[in-house]
C-alpha positions as CSV (number, residue, x, y, z in Angstrom):
1,M,10.9,81.9,-32.5
2,E,10.0,79.6,-34.6
3,N,10.6,76.5,-32.0
4,A,7.8,78.8,-30.0
5,S,5.1,79.0,-32.6
6,K,5.4,76.3,-33.4
7,A,4.9,74.9,-29.6
8,L,1.5,77.6,-29.6
9,L,0.2,75.1,-32.1
10,M,0.4,72.1,-30.7
11,A,-0.6,73.3,-27.8
12,S,-3.6,74.9,-29.4
13,G,-4.5,71.7,-31.5
14,I,-4.2,69.6,-28.1
15,L,-6.4,72.4,-26.5
16,I,-9.0,71.8,-29.4
17,A,-8.4,68.0,-29.5
18,V,-9.4,68.6,-25.3
19,L,-12.5,70.8,-26.4
20,T,-13.5,68.3,-28.4
21,I,-13.8,65.1,-26.9
22,G,-15.0,67.3,-23.7
23,F,-17.7,67.9,-26.6
24,L,-18.4,64.8,-27.5
25,V,-18.7,62.7,-24.6
26,Y,-20.7,65.8,-22.8
27,M,-23.8,65.1,-25.6
28,F,-23.4,61.6,-25.4
29,T,-24.3,61.2,-21.2
30,N,-27.1,64.5,-22.3
31,S,-28.4,61.9,-25.2
32,T,-28.2,58.5,-22.9
33,S,-30.4,60.9,-20.8
34,F,-33.1,61.7,-22.8
35,F,-33.4,58.2,-23.9
36,R,-33.4,57.1,-20.3
37,T,-36.0,60.3,-19.8
38,S,-38.1,58.9,-22.8
39,D,-38.5,55.2,-21.1
40,D,-39.0,56.2,-17.9
41,V,-42.0,58.7,-19.7
42,K,-43.3,55.3,-21.1
43,N,-43.1,53.5,-18.0
44,I,-45.0,56.5,-15.9
45,E,-47.6,56.2,-18.7
46,Q,-48.5,52.2,-18.1
47,I,-48.3,52.6,-15.0
48,V,-51.0,55.9,-15.2
49,A,-53.0,53.3,-18.1
50,F,-52.7,50.1,-15.2
51,N,-53.5,51.7,-11.8
52,K,-57.4,52.8,-14.1
53,E,-58.0,50.1,-14.2
54,Y,-58.7,49.5,-11.2
55,E,-59.4,52.7,-10.0
56,A,-62.8,52.7,-11.8
57,Y,-64.2,50.1,-9.5
58,N,-62.5,53.1,-6.3
59,R,-65.6,54.6,-5.6
60,K,-69.2,53.8,-3.3
61,L,-72.4,51.5,-4.8
62,L,-70.5,48.9,-6.4
63,R,-73.0,45.9,-7.1
64,G,-71.7,42.3,-6.2
65,T,-70.7,41.4,-10.2
66,D,-68.8,45.0,-10.0
67,V,-67.1,42.2,-7.5
68,I,-66.3,39.6,-9.2
69,S,-65.1,41.6,-12.5
70,I,-62.1,42.9,-10.3
71,M,-61.5,40.2,-9.2
72,N,-61.4,38.8,-12.5
73,K,-59.1,41.3,-13.5
74,A,-56.9,40.8,-10.6
75,S,-56.6,36.6,-10.5
76,N,-56.2,37.4,-14.7
77,N,-53.0,39.8,-13.7
78,N,-51.7,37.2,-11.9
79,I,-52.0,34.8,-14.1
80,I,-49.5,36.7,-16.1
81,Y,-47.1,38.6,-14.5
82,Q,-46.6,35.0,-12.0
83,D,-42.4,35.8,-11.9
84,E,-43.1,39.7,-11.4
85,P,-44.4,39.8,-7.9
86,Q,-44.6,43.1,-7.4
87,R,-47.0,43.6,-10.5
88,K,-49.3,41.2,-8.0
89,I,-52.7,42.4,-6.8
90,I,-55.2,41.2,-4.1
91,I,-58.9,41.9,-4.1
92,T,-60.0,41.5,-1.0
93,F,-64.7,41.6,0.1
94,E,-65.9,40.7,3.5
95,L,-69.7,40.7,4.1
96,V,-72.1,41.8,6.9
97,E,-75.0,39.0,6.3
98,S,-75.6,35.9,5.1
99,L,-76.0,34.9,1.3
100,G,-78.7,32.4,0.9
101,Y,-78.6,28.8,1.0
102,G,-77.3,27.1,-1.7
103,K,-76.9,23.8,-3.4
104,D,-73.6,22.0,-3.6
105,E,-72.7,19.7,-6.9
106,D,-74.3,16.7,-5.0
107,N,-77.5,18.3,-5.0
108,N,-76.9,19.3,-1.6
109,V,-78.6,21.7,0.3
110,I,-75.4,23.4,2.3
111,K,-75.3,26.8,4.8
112,N,-73.9,29.9,3.4
113,S,-71.4,29.5,7.0
114,D,-70.4,27.0,5.0
115,I,-68.8,28.9,2.5
116,L,-68.7,32.1,3.5
117,K,-68.5,33.5,7.1
118,V,-69.9,36.8,7.3
119,G,-67.1,39.2,8.9
120,K,-64.1,37.2,7.4
121,T,-62.0,39.0,4.9
122,Y,-61.5,37.2,1.8
123,S,-59.3,37.0,-1.9
124,Q,-59.9,35.9,-4.8
125,E,-57.5,32.9,-4.2
126,D,-58.9,31.8,-1.3
127,Q,-60.8,28.5,-1.8
128,N,-64.0,29.2,0.0
129,W,-64.3,31.8,-2.7
130,I,-63.7,29.6,-5.7
131,N,-66.5,26.8,-4.5
132,L,-68.9,30.2,-4.0
133,K,-68.7,30.4,-7.8
134,K,-69.3,26.6,-7.6
135,N,-72.5,27.5,-5.9
136,N,-75.4,28.4,-8.0
137,E,-77.7,30.2,-5.1
138,A,-75.0,30.9,-3.0
139,F,-73.1,32.8,-6.0
140,T,-76.1,34.9,-7.4
141,D,-77.0,35.8,-4.6
142,F,-73.4,37.7,-4.2
143,K,-74.0,39.2,-7.2
144,R,-76.7,41.3,-5.7
145,R,-74.7,42.6,-3.0
146,V,-74.1,46.7,-3.1
147,F,-70.4,46.7,-1.8
148,N,-68.0,50.0,-0.6
149,C,-64.7,50.1,-2.0
150,M,-63.2,50.8,1.9
151,Q,-59.0,50.6,0.7
152,T,-56.5,50.9,-1.8
153,Q,-53.2,50.9,-1.8
154,Y,-50.4,51.4,-4.3
155,D,-46.8,49.3,-4.7
156,T,-44.0,51.8,-2.9
157,E,-41.6,50.8,-5.6
158,T,-44.2,51.0,-8.6
159,G,-46.8,52.9,-7.4
160,R,-49.2,50.1,-9.0
161,I,-52.3,49.5,-7.7
162,S,-51.4,46.2,-5.1
163,K,-54.5,46.0,-2.9
164,M,-57.9,46.5,-2.5
165,T,-61.3,46.4,0.1
166,F,-64.6,45.5,-1.0
167,K,-66.3,45.2,1.9
168,E,-70.2,45.3,2.1
169,Q,-72.5,46.9,2.7
170,K,-76.0,46.7,4.9
171,I,-79.2,47.8,2.7
172,D,-82.5,48.3,5.1
173,Y,-84.8,48.0,1.3
174,T,-87.8,49.1,3.6
175,E,-86.5,52.8,3.0
176,G,-86.0,52.7,-0.2
177,L,-82.2,53.1,-2.0
């Protein structure tokens, strides 16, 4: 009888130890998932804040200065995150009317067709866009144009904005805005 009571004590001790270990493992796995969830919440908040900066331009009737601003913002973003391709943003635009004549650095008159072609899509990384910024008259004309945001694309993995497309809106000034 004495051996049976010792065996029961040993079995109950082992049962309590197994339950304690199981409880500790359960608490550990739940705490790591809690920390993982809080990291996910921070990442989502960062993505939402990032997208808000660009979604402000997702509207109709933007001036060329707004398009220039978002293109500069995207260029800076791409420089900062050049080692992270999932954070790259492409901003494209299309003109529907020729820009005015301008002069190059040597004061030679150049036509818009030498810089940007009507109906072709350009991004902030195109050499033609860089050349346009050097041409004061044509760049000033671009700033005055009116654009519409035609498309906003999001990266399917990160949820971040990856591309925005703008198209010039032809305005008939004889009838007013």
